[in-house]
C-alpha positions in Angstrom: -0.1 0.1 0.0 3.0 2.3 1.1 4.5 2.4 -2.2 2.2 3.0 -4.7 3.9 6.0 -5.5 7.8 6.7 -5.3 9.9 9.7 -4.4 9.5 10.7 -8.0 6.4 11.4 -7.4 7.2 14.8 -5.1 9.5 16.0 -7.5 6.8 18.2 -8.3 7.3 20.0 -4.6 10.6 20.4 -5.0 11.7 17.5 -3.6 15.0 15.8 -5.6 17.4 12.7 -4.2 15.1 11.3 -1.3 15.8 8.4 0.3 12.4 6.5 0.2 9.4 8.1 0.5 7.0 6.0 2.1 3.3 6.8 0.9 0.0 6.8 2.8 1.2 3.8 5.1 -1.2 2.2 7.5 -1.1 3.1 11.1 0.5 -0.5 12.1 3.1 0.4 9.2 3.5 3.9 10.8 3.5 2.7 14.3 6.6 0.4 13.4 8.7 3.1 11.9 8.3 5.4 14.8 9.5 2.7 16.5 12.2 1.9 15.0 13.3 5.5 14.1 13.0 5.9 18.0 10.6 8.7 17.8 8.4 7.1 20.5 7.0 4.8 22.8 4.2 2.8 23.5 2.3 3.0 26.3 0.1 0.7 28.8 -3.0 0.2 26.4 -1.5 1.5 22.7 -1.0 4.7 22.2 2.0 6.0 20.6 4.0 8.5 23.3 5.9 12.0 21.8 7.4 14.4 23.1 8.2 17.9 21.1 10.8 18.9 22.8 11.1 22.8 23.2 7.9 24.2 21.0 4.6 22.5 23.3 2.3 24.6 21.5 2.6 26.7 18.2 4.7 29.2 17.4 2.6 32.5 16.2 5.5 34.7 15.7 7.4 32.9 13.5 4.2 32.2 11.6 4.4 34.1 8.2 2.0 34.8 4.9 4.4 35.1 1.8 3.0 38.8 -0.1 2.4 38.7 -3.5 -0.4 40.9 -5.3 -3.0 38.1 -6.0 -3.5 38.3 -2.1 -2.2 41.6 -0.8 -5.7 43.3 -0.8 -7.5 40.0 0.9 -5.8 39.7 4.5 -5.7 41.0 7.3 -1.9 42.2 7.7 -0.2 43.3 11.6 0.9 40.9 14.3 -1.3 37.6 13.6 -0.5 37.7 9.6 2.8 38.4 9.2 4.3 39.1 5.5 7.3 37.8 4.0 8.7 38.3 0.6 8.5 35.7 -2.4 12.1 35.5 -2.3 12.6 34.3 1.8 9.9 31.9 0.9 12.4 30.7 -1.6 15.1 30.5 0.5 14.1 28.4 3.1 11.8 26.0 0.4 15.6 25.9 -0.9 17.1 25.0 2.4 14.5 22.6 3.0 14.8 20.4 0.2 18.4 20.8 0.5 17.6 19.0 3.6 15.6 16.4 2.6 18.2 15.0 0.5 19.2 11.5 1.0 16.7 11.2 3.5 13.4 9.1 4.1 10.0 11.0 4.4 6.3 9.8 4.4 3.4 11.3 2.6 0.0 11.0 2.8 -2.9 12.0 0.6 -5.7 13.4 2.3 -8.7 15.8 2.6 -9.7 18.8 4.7 -13.7 18.9 4.9 -16.1 16.8 4.8 -18.2 18.4 2.6 -17.4 17.3 -1.4 -18.5 20.6 -2.6 -15.7 22.2 0.0 -13.3 19.8 0.6 -9.3 20.5 0.1 -7.1 17.6 -1.0 -4.2 17.7 0.9 -0.9 16.3 1.0 1.5 16.1 3.7 5.2 15.4 3.4 6.6 14.6 7.1 10.2 13.8 8.0 9.0 11.9 11.0 6.5 8.5 11.0 4.6 9.9 14.1 3.8 13.3 12.2 2.4 11.4 9.6 0.2 9.2 11.7 -0.8 12.8 13.3 -1.9 13.6 9.9 -3.6 10.6 9.4 -5.9 10.8 12.9 -6.4 14.4 12.0 -7.4 14.9 8.3 -10.2 13.3 6.7 -9.2 9.7 5.4 -9.7 9.3 1.1 -11.3 6.1 0.5 -9.2 3.8 -2.0 -10.7 5.0 -5.0 -10.2 8.4 -4.3 -6.1 7.7 -4.3 -5.6 7.2 -8.1 -4.4 10.1 -9.7 -4.9 12.1 -6.2 -3.7 15.8 -6.8 -3.2 18.0 -3.9 -4.4 21.5 -4.1 -2.1 22.4 -1.4 0.6 20.5 0.4 2.6 20.4 3.3 6.5 20.2 3.4 7.1 19.4 7.6 11.0 18.9 8.1 11.1 19.6 11.9 15.3 18.8 11.9 16.4 21.7 10.0 16.5 24.9 11.6 16.9 28.7 10.3 19.2 31.6 10.9 16.4 33.7 12.5 17.5 37.0 12.4 20.3 36.2 9.9 17.3 34.7 7.0 14.9 37.3 7.9 13.0 35.0 10.5 12.5 35.9 14.2 14.0 32.3 15.5 15.4 29.2 14.0 11.5 28.0 13.2 9.4 28.7 10.3 5.9 28.1 9.2 5.6 29.6 5.5 2.5 29.6 3.6 2.2 30.4 0.5 -1.2 30.9 -1.8 0.4 31.4 -5.0 2.6 27.9 -4.9 -0.1 26.6 -2.8 2.9 25.3 -0.3 3.3 25.5 3.4 6.9 24.7 4.3 7.5 23.9 8.4 11.4 23.7 10.2 12.4 24.0 13.4 8.7 23.0 15.6 8.4 19.5 16.2 5.2 20.3 17.6 2.1 18.5 15.8 -0.1 21.5 15.4 1.4 23.4 13.2 0.8 20.9 10.7 -3.3 21.0 11.6 -3.4 24.7 11.8 -1.7 25.6 9.0 -4.4 24.3 6.6 -7.0 25.4 8.9 -5.9 29.3 7.8 -5.6 28.0 4.4 -9.1 27.4 4.4 -10.2 30.3 6.9 -8.8 32.1 3.4 -10.6 30.2 0.8 -13.5 29.6 2.0 -15.9 33.1 2.2 -15.3 33.5 -1.3 -17.6 30.0 -1.8 -19.8 31.4 0.9 -19.0 28.8 3.4 -18.0 30.7 7.1 -15.0 28.7 8.4 -15.6 28.4 12.6 -13.0 27.8 15.1 -15.5 25.7 16.4 -16.3 22.1 18.0 -19.9 20.7 17.2 -22.7 18.1 18.1 -26.3 16.4 17.3 -28.8 15.5 19.1 -30.6 12.2 18.6 -33.3 14.4 16.7 -30.4 15.8 14.4 -30.6 19.8 16.1 -27.3 20.6 15.6 -24.8 23.0 18.1 -21.5 24.6 17.4 -19.1 25.5 20.7 -16.9 28.5 19.8 -13.8 28.4 22.3 -9.8 29.3 22.3 -8.0 26.3 24.2 -8.7 25.3 27.0 -12.2 26.7 27.4 -14.2 23.0 26.3 -14.8 23.0 23.0 -14.0 18.9 23.4 -15.0 18.6 26.2 -18.3 19.9 26.2 -18.9 18.4 22.5 -18.0 14.4 23.4 -21.3 14.5 25.4 -22.3 10.7 25.2 -26.0 12.0 25.5 -25.3 13.5 22.3 -23.6 12.4 18.5 -20.2 14.1 18.0 -19.3 16.0 14.9 -15.8 17.7 15.1 -13.9 18.6 18.3 -12.1 21.9 16.4 -13.0 22.7 12.8 -16.1 23.6 11.1 -17.5 25.4 8.1 -21.2 26.9 7.6 -22.5 26.4 4.2 -25.8 27.5 2.9 -26.6 23.2 3.1 -25.6 23.1 7.0 -22.2 22.3 8.8 -19.3 20.6 8.2 -16.1 19.5 10.0 -12.6 20.0 8.3 -11.4 17.1 10.1 -11.1 13.6 10.2 -10.1 13.3 14.3 -9.7 14.9 17.1 -6.7 16.8 19.4 -7.7 17.1 22.4 -6.1 18.8 25.4 -5.5 16.2 28.5 -3.7 17.8 31.5 -5.2 16.6 34.2 -7.8 14.7 32.4 -10.5 12.7 34.5 -12.0 9.6 33.4 -14.4 9.7 35.9 -15.6 13.9 34.4 -14.4 12.8 30.5 -14.4 9.3 29.7 -15.3 9.4 26.3 -11.6 11.4 26.0 -9.5 9.4 28.3 -10.9 6.4 27.0 -10.0 6.8 23.1 -6.7 8.7 24.5 -4.8 5.0 25.3 -6.2 3.5 22.2 -3.9 1.9 19.5 -3.2 4.7 16.8 -3.2 7.6 19.6 -1.0 9.8 19.3 -0.1 11.0 23.3 1.8 14.4 22.5 4.2 15.3 25.2 1.8 13.3 28.6 4.5 12.1 30.9 4.8 8.6 31.6 6.9 6.7 33.8 10.3 5.2 32.5 10.0 1.7 33.6 5.8 1.4 33.6 5.8 3.1 31.0 1.8 3.8 32.9 0.8 7.2 31.9 0.5 10.6 34.2 -2.5 12.8 32.8 -1.5 15.0 35.9 1.9 15.6 35.4 2.5 18.9 33.9 6.1 18.9 34.0 6.3 19.0 30.1 3.7 21.2 29.4 0.2 22.1 30.5 -0.4 21.5 26.8 -0.3 18.0 26.5 -2.4 16.6 24.2 -3.7 13.3 22.7 -4.3 12.9 19.1 -7.4 10.1 17.9 -9.6 9.8 14.9 -12.7 10.8 16.1 -14.2 7.0 15.8 -12.3 6.7 19.0 -15.3 8.8 20.4 -18.8 6.7 20.7 -21.8 8.1 19.4 -19.8 10.0 16.4 -21.2 10.9 13.2 -18.5 10.2 10.5 -20.7 11.6 7.9 -19.1 15.2 8.8 -21.7 16.8 7.7 -25.1 18.7 9.9 -28.6 21.0 9.6 -28.0 24.2 10.6 -27.4 24.7 14.2 -29.7 25.3 16.4 -28.3 26.3 19.4 -24.6 28.8 19.7 -22.4 28.1 22.9 -19.7 31.0 22.8 -17.2 29.4 25.7 -14.9 31.2 27.5 -12.8 30.0 30.0 -13.2 33.7 33.0 -10.1 33.8 35.2 -11.3 36.7 36.7 -14.4 35.0 37.9 -17.4 38.0 36.9 -18.7 36.2 34.3 -22.0 34.0 35.0 -21.6 30.3 34.2 -24.2 30.3 31.4 -26.7 33.4 30.3 -28.8 33.7 27.2 -27.4 36.2 24.4 -29.5 38.8 22.1 -27.9 38.3 18.3 -26.2 41.5 19.2 -24.3 40.6 22.3 -23.6 37.6 20.0 -22.3 39.3 17.6 -20.2 41.5 20.5 -18.7 38.2 22.5 -18.2 36.6 18.7 -15.9 39.4 17.7 -14.2 39.7 21.3 -13.1 36.4 21.7 -12.5 36.5 25.5 -10.8 34.0 27.5 -7.9 34.4 30.2 -5.2 32.5 30.6 -3.4 32.1 34.0 0.1 31.0 35.9 0.6 27.4 34.6 -1.0 27.5 31.1 1.9 29.5 29.9 5.6 30.4 31.1 6.2 34.4 32.2 2.4 34.5 33.6 2.1 35.9 36.9 -0.6 34.9 39.5 -2.9 37.1 38.2 -5.3 36.5 35.4 -4.0 37.9 31.4 -6.8 38.8 29.3 -7.3 37.1 26.0 -9.0 38.7 23.2 -8.7 36.6 20.5 -11.1 37.5 17.8 -14.0 35.0 16.4 -12.4 33.0 19.2 -9.5 32.2 16.7 -7.7 34.9 15.6 -4.6 33.4 14.7 -6.2 31.3 11.8 -8.3 34.3 10.6 -6.1 35.9 7.4 -9.1 37.9 6.9 -10.4 40.9 8.9 -12.9 39.8 11.4 -15.7 42.1 10.3 -16.0 38.9 7.4 -16.6 36.0 9.6 -18.7 38.3 11.7 -21.0 39.5 9.4 -21.5 35.5 8.4 -22.3 35.0 11.4 -25.0 37.9 11.6 -26.4 36.6 8.5 -26.5 33.3 9.9 -27.4 34.1 13.1 -30.2 35.7 11.4 -31.4 33.8 8.5 -31.8 30.4 10.7 -32.1 31.7 14.1 -29.8 30.2 16.1 -30.3 30.8 19.7 -26.7 31.8 21.5 -25.2 31.3 24.6 -22.4 32.5 26.8 -20.8 30.0 28.4 -18.1 30.6 31.3 -16.3 27.4 32.4 -13.6 29.5 34.3 -13.5 30.2 37.6 -15.5 31.4 40.7 -16.0 32.8 44.1 -12.8 34.5 43.4 -10.2 35.4 40.4 -7.7 31.7 39.7 -4.6 34.2 41.4 -6.9 34.6 44.8 -7.3 30.4 44.9 -10.6 30.6 43.5 -12.3 26.7 42.4 -12.5 26.4 38.7 -16.6 25.5 37.9 -17.3 22.0 37.7 -17.5 20.0 34.6 -20.6 18.3 35.6 -22.4 21.8 36.8 -21.3 23.4 32.6 -22.6 19.9 31.1 -25.8 20.2 32.8 -26.4 23.8 32.2 -25.2 23.4 28.2 -27.5 20.1 28.0 -30.4 22.1 29.5 -30.2 25.2 27.3 -29.8 22.7 24.1 -33.0 20.8 25.3 -34.7 23.8 25.7 -35.4 23.7 29.5 -34.0 27.4 30.0 -35.9 28.8 27.2 -39.0 30.0 29.7 -37.3 30.5 33.0 -37.7 33.7 34.2 -33.8 35.8 33.5 -32.0 38.6 35.6 -29.4 41.1 33.9 -26.6 41.6 35.7 -25.0 44.7 36.2 -22.3 45.1 34.7 -22.6 43.0 31.1 -26.1 42.9 30.9 -25.8 39.7 30.6 -29.4 37.7 30.8 -28.5 34.4 33.6 -31.3 32.3 34.0 -32.5 32.0 37.8 -32.6 28.1 37.5 -31.7 25.5 35.7 -32.1 21.1 36.9 -28.9 20.1 38.0 -27.6 23.1 39.3 -27.6 25.0 42.6 -29.3 28.4 42.4 -26.4 30.4 43.9 -24.3 29.0 41.0 -25.8 30.6 38.4 -25.0 34.1 39.7 -21.1 35.1 40.1 -21.6 37.7 42.1 -23.2 35.7 44.7 -20.2 33.6 45.0 -17.6 36.1 46.1 -17.5 36.7 49.7 -16.5 40.3 49.3 -18.7 41.6 47.1 -16.8 44.9 46.7 -13.8 42.9 45.5 -16.4 41.1 42.8 -17.7 44.6 41.5 -14.5 46.2 41.1 -13.0 43.1 39.1 -16.5 43.1 37.0 -15.8 47.1 36.2 -12.2 46.4 35.2 -13.1 43.3 32.7 -15.6 45.1 31.6 -13.2 48.4 31.0 -11.2 45.8 28.9 -13.9 44.3 26.6 -14.5 48.3 25.7 -10.7 49.0 25.0 -9.9 46.1 23.0 -13.4 46.2 21.2 -12.7 49.8 20.2 -11.1 48.0 16.8 -14.1 46.8 15.6 -16.5 49.9 16.2 -16.9 51.0 12.5 -17.6 47.6 11.5 -20.4 46.8 13.4 -23.7 48.6 14.1 -24.2 50.7 17.2 -26.4 48.0 18.6 -23.8 45.6 18.6 -21.6 48.1 20.9 -24.0 48.7 23.0 -25.6 45.5 23.6 -22.2 44.7 24.4 -20.8 45.3 27.5 -24.0 47.9 28.5 -24.8 47.8 32.4 -28.1 47.1 33.1 -30.6 50.1 34.5 
């Protein structure tokens, strides 16, 4: 199976004089190569455990888009979408192809996008077997007939062992992720973190799909037994994977979707779950999937002798990950497609402890919070943070992956909410009773699940609400399975004055951040965003 094509077929991507090119290997074959190459260890249950060294997460300052006339006016250039010259790309491509000479490589032909009308044929060429297994899990796997005459529309060349010269090369460091839309090529070097592969293709789809009338979304999705779908926007660590992997509903996908005129569809074929402090009791589906043959455990600590894994150990990183095929989660819709969503959940992990655990949003509030994309980082999750929470505003809940101006995606969401009548909710999976830095506790997953399930089942539709005083959010006064005192965040603070001061400070941060969008939205959105209750 793996030798149907040869290294000769990679010359169109500039790769010459390779060793052996292994094409579309099975999972078992990739395991054999990974172990033979000493790329990782097999742990109890059968997962492949690997480490990524220096980079245990994305390296956003090392990602560049090649600035050419064909895309110059379409890209929202700035600190997120950084330009580089075609000449720099060509030089780094030359170095990568030189580095790969006489080396073996692993090739995967696959698709991004479950809807055949919009799917993107992708080729991923990796230096290691485990990175190819990661891609095999994460992208959608073609049928045998699809591989005959397969021609990629985008190709990823990944050589993590190649390091750049940093400023001497016109780059920020030894790491580079360069995207060339004209050549339909991505080159990656200097980082072993596998997420760079999947997110580079996500960014490409986020640029291409709006022109096809599809809204790309950084969200998870699931479906009820009667076919009603829900989407969950959120940044890393806010609960997208956890809340969508719910045994009472059918999983569509945990991270990337498109919303077309027909409905929603998953971009991926797998899940990339954050597993630090993963609990069998709280997240049984993810826990089981993370200990199966075919799963890649990235930077998960295991005992050197017994190889027993320890999800609670964050000594390598708080961003430990589990990558597995989506069908490892029971009750999954492998078609990857569903009807227009009836509910939109916007997830935040508010480390300031002031946002309600669930609140119903007006369409104007939904626009405000979508463009804001708020969450908060806390000490321990990223190096260099102190004990105090750090507010993060990542527009559209995915700024690092959105090449176009946020107003493009915001307008697409506004149109779809209006057309399909989706009900919108803000769900805070963060802290209560104080800030994270004060030692407050994070919201119990069981409570969050109960609130989300109640909202999706319509059990909150007729519940009386009250408008909280700082953000104007509408809080249900009761929810099945949740103590009433949990619903109002102010009640959980012993020092009410401290709560009010913290909430006022966060409200000011929202307002300051939103000024960049005011010229692109209606006045009602600005007024509704953080308008204090009368």
